[in-house]
N, C-alpha and C positions, 0 to 999 in steps of 0.2 A: 750041656753048659748053660747057667742060671741068668735071667735076665737081669737085667737093671734098667728100670725108665725105657724098655725098650729096647735096646743096649746091652751085647753081652758083654758080661764084666772082663774088663783087660786085664792084660798079667801084669804082676808088677812093675816088671822091667819097660814095659811098653807106653805104664804110667808113667816112669820115671823120663822118659825120654821125650812124651808129651809135655809135661809139667815144665821141664828145663827148654824146649821147643819156646813153648808160651811166655814164658818169662825172659828169653832172651828178645822174643818179640816184643814188650811190654817196654822190654830197658830200651832196646832201637826207638820205638814210637816215641820213650822218652826223652831223650837225645834230640829227637830231631823236632821236634816240641819247643826243650830248651833254647836249641840252637837257633829255630824261627822265629821265638820270642823275644831270643839276644840280638838279633840282629842289626848290627846300626843303620838308621833312617835318615833321611836330610829331614830336613825342617819342611810337612804341607800347609800346613796353616795353627791358629793357635786356638785354645779353648775358653769361649769368654762368650758373655750375654751380649755386649754393646755391640751395637752394630757399626762396627770397623771391618774394615778391608785395606789390602795392600795391594794397589795397583802395580801390577812390572811387565815388562820390554824387555827384551833380547835381543842383542843386534850382533850382528857379523859381519851384514854386506850391504853397502851400497850408501851413497847422501845422498835419496830422493827424499824416503818418507818418512827420516828421524823429524828433519824441519818441519814440517808439518806437525804432527804428532806432537811436538813441541808445541808450536800454536795452540791447537785444541785446548790441549791444557792448562799452558797459562791464560785460557778465553774463559774455562771454565774454573778455574783456582785449584786444581789439583795437583797437589804434591806423588811423584809417584817414584819407582826404584827401577832403574836403568842397571840390565848387567850387562855390560862390555868383553868383547873379545881384546883380546892384546891387540890384534895385526890392527884392527879395525880400529881401534884406538892413536896408535901412529900415523895413519892413514888419515884419518879426520879429525884432528885435534880444534878443531875451532866450533866444530861438532860438541864433543863434549866438552868444553868450556862452558857452551851452553847450556847445556845441561846444567853444568854443576850451576853457573849465575843465575839460571833458573827458579833454585831452591831444591831441585832432584836427586836424590841421592845416587849416590853409582855403585853401583856392586859388581865386579867380575862374572864373565865367559870364560873366563880359563883364557886358556894363548891356542892353538891349533884347536879346529871342533871334530874330535876324535873322543872317541870312548875311553875314559878315563880305567874301565875295567878292566882293557887289556893293556894297561901298563904298569910299571911294578911302580911302589911306592916312592920311592927317588923319582921316577921320571914323573909322577903324579906332582910332586912338590917342585921341581920345576916348568912345568906347563903351568903352577899355580903361582909363581914367583915370579916369571916372566910377565905376564901379564898385570901382574904385582906391582912391577917394577915400568910398566908402561903408562900405568894408570897415573902412578906415584908422580911421573917423570911430568906430563901432558894436563892431568888434573890437582897436582898437588896435594892429593887426599888418599890416604893411605886403607881401600875398601876390607870389609869383617864380614861380606857376605858372599859367598861363592854361588852363581847356579850351574852344574859343570853342562857342558855341552850335552844334547840330546836328553836331557835329564838320566844320567849314564850314573850308574852308582853300584856300589858292593862295600862290602865290609871293608877295606883294605883303603878305598877310593875316599871312603869317612874318614877314616884314621888319620889317612894323610891331607887332610883339607881340616883336620881341626890339628893339627900338629905346624901347618901354617897359621895358626890363629883366625881361622873362615870358621866358619857356621854354614853348614852348605844348605839351600833352598829348594823347593822344590815350588809345590801348587799344589793347590785343591782343586781350585775350576781352572780347566784349559779352555782355554776360547775355539783352538780349534783355527784359528785365522793365517797357519803356518801350511792348511793346505786349502787357502781360498775356499772355501764352501760357497760361499753368498753371504753376502753379507747381513742377509736376517738371520741367517743360520748362524752368527757371529754375537751379533747380539742378543739373540735369543738364549743361546751358552751360557752367555756370560750373567743376562740379566736373570733368568730362572734360578739358575744352578750358585750364585753368590749369597752365603751366609756371613754370619756373625764371624770375624777372624781370619777369615778367605784369603788366601794369596790368587790370586788371580793372573795366569798367565796370559801377555800378548806380545807380540812381535814388532819392531819401528826395523824390521830389512827391508832393502826396499822387494825381497822377494812375496813379499805378502805384501801383495797389490788390494787389499778390501779391507785394509784395517783403519785408516783413516774416514773413510766412508763412516766406517762401522760402531767409532769412537764415539761421537757425539751422544750418537743416539743411547749408545749405552751408561753415559755422562748420566744424564738428562735421568735414565731409567732409573739406577742405584742412588743419584741423591732424592729422588722423588719417594723411593722404597726410606729415606732416610738414613742412608749409607755415609760415615763418615770417611775418606780417604787420608791414608797414611801410609807409611815409607814400613820398609821391612822391621827396619831397625827400629821402631818406634814400636813394631809389632811385638816385639824380640822382646823391648822393655819393658811393655804393656806387660807382658806373661811374668818376668822375670818379677814383676809386682805383687800383680794378682797373685800370684803362688808364694807372694813373703806375708802378703793380709792374712793367708788363710794357714799359713806355719803361725 
């Protein structure tokens, strides 16, 4: 049997099978790529050359850490975004009101601290709107940004959040303060990883024991680098404004 480039000539029937298999493989790969490419995602950061960052704090537990965090932010004249869980808001209304009075943005951290990807869209909306009602009742504000518990999401989670008129917010830089890895580690991670348009994840729950010690050094260093602190919603408005200028 004659050889072609070192291989034996393939019968026509076999060629058809191989070509069909290859075509199906390429089609499957394309479908996978399109699905991955179009997967809905939360907002991690915005693209900008301007040295602006959004400092954010999640709170779900306790009343010891939040007040010192607020005092430090006030001392450094910094405005941040606080993502608050529904039950916590009802439990500590005086802290919620202080957050508002100090001029910080209040966002939602959902109701129960569970992974939303395990819930149906109806259940997700119930979680979002329960927290929304608590925040509206205590702070008299209607938040438009939410960070899901554990940062968990999927397509149907993002869809449900959008249908509740919220933007889903993630983070570009994780301080890891929730792991209590050491004050220096927290400071170095934030100050070295921060970049223009970044959203920085920190926590003001009592489980985070090193946040208050690390925070002053973080603020001093980022200011020295020339960063301006704005809220997440102001960050989103800036992104929209920049996009309109381009278009």
